[in-house]
Structures are given as structure tokens and as C-alpha cells.
CHARMM-style PDB file with segment names, atoms N, HN, CA, C and O in Angstrom:
ATOM      1  N   UNK     1     144.095 -84.276 199.872  1.00  0.00      PROA
ATOM      2  CA  UNK     1     145.119 -84.524 200.700  1.00  0.00      PROA
ATOM      3  C   UNK     1     146.534 -84.850 201.728  1.00  0.00      PROA
ATOM      4  O   UNK     1     146.704 -84.811 202.946  1.00  0.00      PROA
ATOM      5  N   UNK     2     147.680 -85.279 200.217  1.00  0.00      PROA
ATOM      6  HN  UNK     2     147.542 -85.310 199.227  1.00  0.00      PROA
ATOM      7  CA  UNK     2     148.890 -85.128 200.408  1.00  0.00      PROA
ATOM      8  C   UNK     2     148.881 -83.494 200.946  1.00  0.00      PROA
ATOM      9  O   UNK     2     149.445 -83.560 202.038  1.00  0.00      PROA
ATOM     10  N   UNK     3     148.613 -82.458 200.767  1.00  0.00      PROA
ATOM     11  HN  UNK     3     148.155 -82.404 199.879  1.00  0.00      PROA
ATOM     12  CA  UNK     3     149.013 -81.294 201.197  1.00  0.00      PROA
ATOM     13  C   UNK     3     148.727 -81.570 202.991  1.00  0.00      PROA
ATOM     14  O   UNK     3     149.307 -81.196 204.010  1.00  0.00      PROA
ATOM     15  N   UNK     4     147.829 -82.205 202.776  1.00  0.00      PROA
ATOM     16  HN  UNK     4     147.359 -82.509 201.947  1.00  0.00      PROA
ATOM     17  CA  UNK     4     147.997 -81.967 204.873  1.00  0.00      PROA
ATOM     18  C   UNK     4     148.700 -83.038 205.124  1.00  0.00      PROA
ATOM     19  O   UNK     4     149.285 -82.911 206.199  1.00  0.00      PROA
ATOM     20  N   UNK     5     148.856 -83.808 204.727  1.00  0.00      PROA
ATOM     21  HN  UNK     5     148.380 -83.911 203.854  1.00  0.00      PROA
ATOM     22  CA  UNK     5     149.832 -84.739 205.208  1.00  0.00      PROA
ATOM     23  C   UNK     5     151.694 -84.119 205.851  1.00  0.00      PROA
ATOM     24  O   UNK     5     152.420 -84.234 206.838  1.00  0.00      PROA
ATOM     25  N   UNK     6     151.682 -83.487 204.536  1.00  0.00      PROA
ATOM     26  HN  UNK     6     151.092 -83.394 203.734  1.00  0.00      PROA
ATOM     27  CA  UNK     6     153.061 -82.728 204.044  1.00  0.00      PROA
ATOM     28  C   UNK     6     153.284 -81.186 204.864  1.00  0.00      PROA
ATOM     29  O   UNK     6     154.444 -80.824 205.057  1.00  0.00      PROA
ATOM     30  N   UNK     7     151.967 -80.173 205.403  1.00  0.00      PROA
ATOM     31  HN  UNK     7     151.024 -80.467 205.246  1.00  0.00      PROA
ATOM     32  CA  UNK     7     151.996 -79.827 205.799  1.00  0.00      PROA
ATOM     33  C   UNK     7     152.148 -80.259 207.531  1.00  0.00      PROA
ATOM     34  O   UNK     7     152.833 -79.680 208.374  1.00  0.00      PROA
ATOM     35  N   UNK     8     151.376 -81.313 207.688  1.00  0.00      PROA
ATOM     36  HN  UNK     8     150.820 -81.783 207.003  1.00  0.00      PROA
ATOM     37  CA  UNK     8     151.247 -81.639 209.618  1.00  0.00      PROA
ATOM     38  C   UNK     8     152.885 -82.864 209.635  1.00  0.00      PROA
ATOM     39  O   UNK     8     153.041 -83.539 210.652  1.00  0.00      PROA
ATOM     40  N   UNK     9     153.775 -82.979 208.642  1.00  0.00      PROA
ATOM     41  HN  UNK     9     153.648 -82.431 207.816  1.00  0.00      PROA
ATOM     42  CA  UNK     9     154.767 -83.217 208.760  1.00  0.00      PROA
ATOM     43  C   UNK     9     155.432 -82.374 208.842  1.00  0.00      PROA
ATOM     44  O   UNK     9     156.522 -82.468 209.406  1.00  0.00      PROA
ATOM     45  N   UNK    10     154.938 -81.144 208.243  1.00  0.00      PROA
ATOM     46  HN  UNK    10     154.052 -81.067 207.785  1.00  0.00      PROA
ATOM     47  CA  UNK    10     156.670 -80.469 208.922  1.00  0.00      PROA
ATOM     48  C   UNK    10     156.325 -79.821 209.468  1.00  0.00      PROA
ATOM     49  O   UNK    10     157.013 -78.850 209.151  1.00  0.00      PROA
ATOM     50  N   UNK    11     155.483 -79.410 210.401  1.00  0.00      PROA
ATOM     51  HN  UNK    11     154.925 -80.198 210.659  1.00  0.00      PROA
ATOM     52  CA  UNK    11     154.815 -78.873 211.749  1.00  0.00      PROA
ATOM     53  C   UNK    11     155.243 -79.856 212.866  1.00  0.00      PROA
ATOM     54  O   UNK    11     155.634 -79.567 213.997  1.00  0.00      PROA
ATOM     55  N   UNK    12     155.096 -81.005 212.344  1.00  0.00      PROA
ATOM     56  HN  UNK    12     154.778 -81.240 211.426  1.00  0.00      PROA
ATOM     57  CA  UNK    12     155.620 -82.290 213.216  1.00  0.00      PROA
ATOM     58  C   UNK    12     157.309 -82.177 213.694  1.00  0.00      PROA
ATOM     59  O   UNK    12     157.802 -81.917 214.792  1.00  0.00      PROA
ATOM     60  N   UNK    13     157.920 -82.479 212.414  1.00  0.00      PROA
ATOM     61  HN  UNK    13     157.520 -82.690 211.522  1.00  0.00      PROA
ATOM     62  CA  UNK    13     159.171 -81.734 212.426  1.00  0.00      PROA
ATOM     63  C   UNK    13     159.599 -80.016 213.393  1.00  0.00      PROA
ATOM     64  O   UNK    13     160.407 -79.907 214.315  1.00  0.00      PROA
ATOM     65  N   UNK    14     158.916 -79.123 212.898  1.00  0.00      PROA
ATOM     66  HN  UNK    14     158.259 -79.213 212.149  1.00  0.00      PROA
ATOM     67  CA  UNK    14     159.163 -78.365 213.255  1.00  0.00      PROA
ATOM     68  C   UNK    14     158.907 -78.047 214.969  1.00  0.00      PROA
ATOM     69  O   UNK    14     159.474 -77.107 215.527  1.00  0.00      PROA
ATOM     70  N   UNK    15     158.431 -78.523 215.332  1.00  0.00      PROA
ATOM     71  HN  UNK    15     157.971 -79.286 214.879  1.00  0.00      PROA
ATOM     72  CA  UNK    15     157.640 -78.636 216.625  1.00  0.00      PROA
ATOM     73  C   UNK    15     158.766 -80.050 217.601  1.00  0.00      PROA
ATOM     74  O   UNK    15     158.752 -80.188 218.824  1.00  0.00      PROA
ATOM     75  N   UNK    16     159.480 -80.764 216.777  1.00  0.00      PROA
ATOM     76  HN  UNK    16     159.492 -80.652 215.783  1.00  0.00      PROA
ATOM     77  CA  UNK    16     160.332 -81.825 217.324  1.00  0.00      PROA
ATOM     78  C   UNK    16     161.310 -80.816 217.429  1.00  0.00      PROA
ATOM     79  O   UNK    16     161.592 -80.362 218.538  1.00  0.00      PROA
ATOM     80  N   UNK    17     161.883 -80.394 216.360  1.00  0.00      PROA
ATOM     81  HN  UNK    17     161.654 -80.763 215.459  1.00  0.00      PROA
ATOM     82  CA  UNK    17     163.291 -79.705 216.009  1.00  0.00      PROA
ATOM     83  C   UNK    17     162.707 -78.193 217.366  1.00  0.00      PROA
ATOM     84  O   UNK    17     163.596 -78.075 218.208  1.00  0.00      PROA
ATOM     85  N   UNK    18     162.053 -77.647 217.508  1.00  0.00      PROA
ATOM     86  HN  UNK    18     161.330 -77.743 216.823  1.00  0.00      PROA
ATOM     87  CA  UNK    18     162.077 -76.854 218.811  1.00  0.00      PROA
ATOM     88  C   UNK    18     162.615 -77.320 220.414  1.00  0.00      PROA
ATOM     89  O   UNK    18     163.622 -77.133 221.097  1.00  0.00      PROA
ATOM     90  N   UNK    19     161.303 -78.034 220.557  1.00  0.00      PROA
ATOM     91  HN  UNK    19     160.485 -78.186 220.002  1.00  0.00      PROA
ATOM     92  CA  UNK    19     161.563 -78.685 221.850  1.00  0.00      PROA
ATOM     93  C   UNK    19     162.384 -79.420 222.104  1.00  0.00      PROA
ATOM     94  O   UNK    19     162.600 -79.607 223.302  1.00  0.00      PROA
ATOM     95  N   UNK    20     163.186 -80.145 221.114  1.00  0.00      PROA
ATOM     96  HN  UNK    20     163.012 -79.994 220.141  1.00  0.00      PROA
ATOM     97  CA  UNK    20     165.212 -80.412 221.096  1.00  0.00      PROA
ATOM     98  C   UNK    20     166.125 -79.272 221.664  1.00  0.00      PROA
ATOM     99  O   UNK    20     166.909 -79.402 222.603  1.00  0.00      PROA
ATOM    100  N   UNK    21     165.885 -78.092 220.912  1.00  0.00      PROA
ATOM    101  HN  UNK    21     165.248 -77.986 220.148  1.00  0.00      PROA
ATOM    102  CA  UNK    21     166.561 -77.294 221.364  1.00  0.00      PROA
ATOM    103  C   UNK    21     165.858 -76.391 222.988  1.00  0.00      PROA
ATOM    104  O   UNK    21     166.662 -75.765 223.679  1.00  0.00      PROA
ATOM    105  N   UNK    22     164.583 -76.443 223.339  1.00  0.00      PROA
ATOM    106  HN  UNK    22     163.931 -76.952 222.777  1.00  0.00      PROA
ATOM    107  CA  UNK    22     164.624 -75.879 224.503  1.00  0.00      PROA
ATOM    108  C   UNK    22     165.022 -76.917 225.686  1.00  0.00      PROA
ATOM    109  O   UNK    22     165.292 -76.658 226.858  1.00  0.00      PROA
ATOM    110  N   UNK    23     164.965 -78.471 224.867  1.00  0.00      PROA
ATOM    111  HN  UNK    23     164.746 -78.682 223.914  1.00  0.00      PROA
ATOM    112  CA  UNK    23     165.079 -79.395 226.085  1.00  0.00      PROA
ATOM    113  C   UNK    23     167.558 -79.375 226.206  1.00  0.00      PROA
ATOM    114  O   UNK    23     168.343 -79.333 227.153  1.00  0.00      PROA
ATOM    115  N   UNK    24     167.677 -79.416 225.132  1.00  0.00      PROA
ATOM    116  HN  UNK    24     167.039 -79.450 224.363  1.00  0.00      PROA
ATOM    117  CA  UNK    24     169.257 -78.650 225.111  1.00  0.00      PROA
ATOM    118  C   UNK    24     169.097 -77.667 225.697  1.00  0.00      PROA
ATOM    119  O   UNK    24     169.155 -78.034 226.871  1.00  0.00      PROA
ATOM    120  N   UNK    25     168.944 -76.728 225.689  1.00  0.00      PROA
ATOM    121  HN  UNK    25     168.896 -76.429 224.735  1.00  0.00      PROA
ATOM    122  CA  UNK    25     169.173 -74.799 226.476  1.00  0.00      PROA
ATOM    123  C   UNK    25     169.257 -75.668 228.150  1.00  0.00      PROA
ATOM    124  O   UNK    25     170.185 -75.891 228.928  1.00  0.00      PROA
ATOM    125  N   UNK    26     167.683 -75.997 228.162  1.00  0.00      PROA
ATOM    126  HN  UNK    26     166.929 -75.816 227.530  1.00  0.00      PROA
ATOM    127  CA  UNK    26     167.403 -76.174 229.525  1.00  0.00      PROA
ATOM    128  C   UNK    26     168.756 -76.886 230.453  1.00  0.00      PROA
ATOM    129  O   UNK    26     169.431 -76.296 231.297  1.00  0.00      PROA
ATOM    130  N   UNK    27     168.881 -78.139 230.060  1.00  0.00      PROA
ATOM    131  HN  UNK    27     168.333 -78.618 229.374  1.00  0.00      PROA
ATOM    132  CA  UNK    27     170.087 -79.455 229.970  1.00  0.00      PROA
ATOM    133  C   UNK    27     171.068 -78.259 229.969  1.00  0.00      PROA
ATOM    134  O   UNK    27     171.078 -77.851 231.131  1.00  0.00      PROA
ATOM    135  N   UNK    28     171.927 -77.477 229.186  1.00  0.00      PROA
ATOM    136  HN  UNK    28     171.919 -77.807 228.243  1.00  0.00      PROA
ATOM    137  CA  UNK    28     173.251 -76.410 229.225  1.00  0.00      PROA
ATOM    138  C   UNK    28     173.001 -75.316 230.729  1.00  0.00      PROA
ATOM    139  O   UNK    28     173.876 -74.793 231.419  1.00  0.00      PROA
ATOM    140  N   UNK    29     171.270 -75.225 230.902  1.00  0.00      PROA
ATOM    141  HN  UNK    29     170.559 -75.650 230.341  1.00  0.00      PROA
ATOM    142  CA  UNK    29     171.523 -74.149 231.927  1.00  0.00      PROA
ATOM    143  C   UNK    29     171.668 -75.230 233.786  1.00  0.00      PROA
ATOM    144  O   UNK    29     172.501 -75.171 234.690  1.00  0.00      PROA
ATOM    145  N   UNK    30     170.587 -75.955 233.623  1.00  0.00      PROA
ATOM    146  HN  UNK    30     169.910 -76.003 232.888  1.00  0.00      PROA
ATOM    147  CA  UNK    30     171.141 -77.002 234.217  1.00  0.00      PROA
ATOM    148  C   UNK    30     172.815 -77.164 234.678  1.00  0.00      PROA
ATOM    149  O   UNK    30     173.313 -76.660 235.684  1.00  0.00      PROA
ATOM    150  N   UNK    31     173.376 -77.832 233.867  1.00  0.00      PROA
ATOM    151  HN  UNK    31     172.971 -78.242 233.050  1.00  0.00      PROA
ATOM    152  CA  UNK    31     174.962 -78.191 233.833  1.00  0.00      PROA
ATOM    153  C   UNK    31     175.789 -76.725 234.748  1.00  0.00      PROA
ATOM    154  O   UNK    31     176.656 -76.700 235.621  1.00  0.00      PROA
ATOM    155  N   UNK    32     174.932 -75.512 233.953  1.00  0.00      PROA
ATOM    156  HN  UNK    32     174.228 -75.532 233.243  1.00  0.00      PROA
ATOM    157  CA  UNK    32     176.143 -74.301 234.086  1.00  0.00      PROA
ATOM    158  C   UNK    32     175.747 -73.700 235.481  1.00  0.00      PROA
ATOM    159  O   UNK    32     176.460 -72.794 235.913  1.00  0.00      PROA
ATOM    160  N   UNK    33     174.194 -74.314 236.557  1.00  0.00      PROA
ATOM    161  HN  UNK    33     173.615 -75.050 236.206  1.00  0.00      PROA
ATOM    162  CA  UNK    33     173.765 -74.269 237.470  1.00  0.00      PROA
ATOM    163  C   UNK    33     174.436 -74.944 239.138  1.00  0.00      PROA
ATOM    164  O   UNK    33     174.944 -74.631 240.214  1.00  0.00      PROA
ATOM    165  N   UNK    34     173.905 -76.169 238.217  1.00  0.00      PROA
ATOM    166  HN  UNK    34     173.492 -76.424 237.342  1.00  0.00      PROA
ATOM    167  CA  UNK    34     174.318 -77.616 238.924  1.00  0.00      PROA
ATOM    168  C   UNK    34     175.390 -77.614 238.582  1.00  0.00      PROA
ATOM    169  O   UNK    34     175.649 -77.125 237.482  1.00  0.00      PROA
ATOM    170  N   UNK    35     176.545 -78.227 239.497  1.00  0.00      PROA
ATOM    171  HN  UNK    35     176.334 -78.624 240.390  1.00  0.00      PROA
ATOM    172  CA  UNK    35     177.879 -78.793 238.856  1.00  0.00      PROA
ATOM    173  C   UNK    35     177.931 -80.046 239.050  1.00  0.00      PROA
ATOM    174  O   UNK    35     178.944 -80.658 238.712  1.00  0.00      PROA
ATOM    175  N   UNK    36     176.865 -80.692 239.627  1.00  0.00      PROA
ATOM    176  HN  UNK    36     176.042 -80.195 239.902  1.00  0.00      PROA
ATOM    177  CA  UNK    36     176.739 -81.939 240.245  1.00  0.00      PROA
ATOM    178  C   UNK    36     175.878 -82.944 238.811  1.00  0.00      PROA
ATOM    179  O   UNK    36     174.803 -83.526 238.961  1.00  0.00      PROA
ATOM    180  N   UNK    37     176.597 -82.924 237.648  1.00  0.00      PROA
ATOM    181  HN  UNK    37     177.470 -82.451 237.526  1.00  0.00      PROA
ATOM    182  CA  UNK    37     176.000 -83.763 236.376  1.00  0.00      PROA
ATOM    183  C   UNK    37     174.424 -83.164 236.027  1.00  0.00      PROA
ATOM    184  O   UNK    37     173.842 -82.700 237.007  1.00  0.00      PROA
ATOM    185  N   UNK    38     173.951 -83.144 235.195  1.00  0.00      PROA
ATOM    186  HN  UNK    38     174.424 -83.521 234.399  1.00  0.00      PROA
ATOM    187  CA  UNK    38     172.523 -83.099 234.427  1.00  0.00      PROA
ATOM    188  C   UNK    38     172.044 -83.716 234.659  1.00  0.00      PROA
ATOM    189  O   UNK    38     172.614 -84.742 235.030  1.00  0.00      PROA
ATOM    190  N   UNK    39     170.549 -83.673 234.661  1.00  0.00      PROA
ATOM    191  HN  UNK    39     170.086 -82.840 234.360  1.00  0.00      PROA
ATOM    192  CA  UNK    39     169.219 -84.383 235.710  1.00  0.00      PROA
ATOM    193  C   UNK    39     168.206 -84.446 234.190  1.00  0.00      PROA
ATOM    194  O   UNK    39     168.025 -83.355 233.649  1.00  0.00      PROA
ATOM    195  N   UNK    40     167.741 -85.351 233.705  1.00  0.00      PROA
ATOM    196  HN  UNK    40     167.888 -86.237 234.144  1.00  0.00      PROA
ATOM    197  CA  UNK    40     166.527 -85.890 232.683  1.00  0.00      PROA
ATOM    198  C   UNK    40     165.193 -85.289 233.538  1.00  0.00      PROA
ATOM    199  O   UNK    40     164.766 -85.484 234.676  1.00  0.00      PROA
ATOM    200  N   UNK    41     164.724 -84.387 232.299  1.00  0.00      PROA
ATOM    201  HN  UNK    41     165.071 -84.228 231.374  1.00  0.00      PROA
ATOM    202  CA  UNK    41     163.000 -84.995 233.019  1.00  0.00      PROA
ATOM    203  C   UNK    41     162.080 -85.753 233.166  1.00  0.00      PROA
ATOM    204  OT1 UNK    41     161.143 -85.451 233.905  1.00  0.00      PROA
TER     205      UNK     41
END
């Protein structure tokens, strides 16, 4: 049971980091294209 929880936690952390990186990349591209400030999803 502990192994399942640990792997789930690792998956959640990995997907969270991936989502953060994608969001930051999207914001940076948005800033680069539209210089009128950044927009939040």
C-alpha cells in the first residue's frame, strides 16, 4: 500500500512540475507576442 501511495505522489509531483513548466512557457510566449501584459488562463 505504501508503494502505491509513494508512486502516486511521485506521479502527482511530476505532472504538477510539467504543468507549471508548460504554463510558464505559455505565459512567456504570450508576453513575447502581446506586449500588453500577460493573461491568466
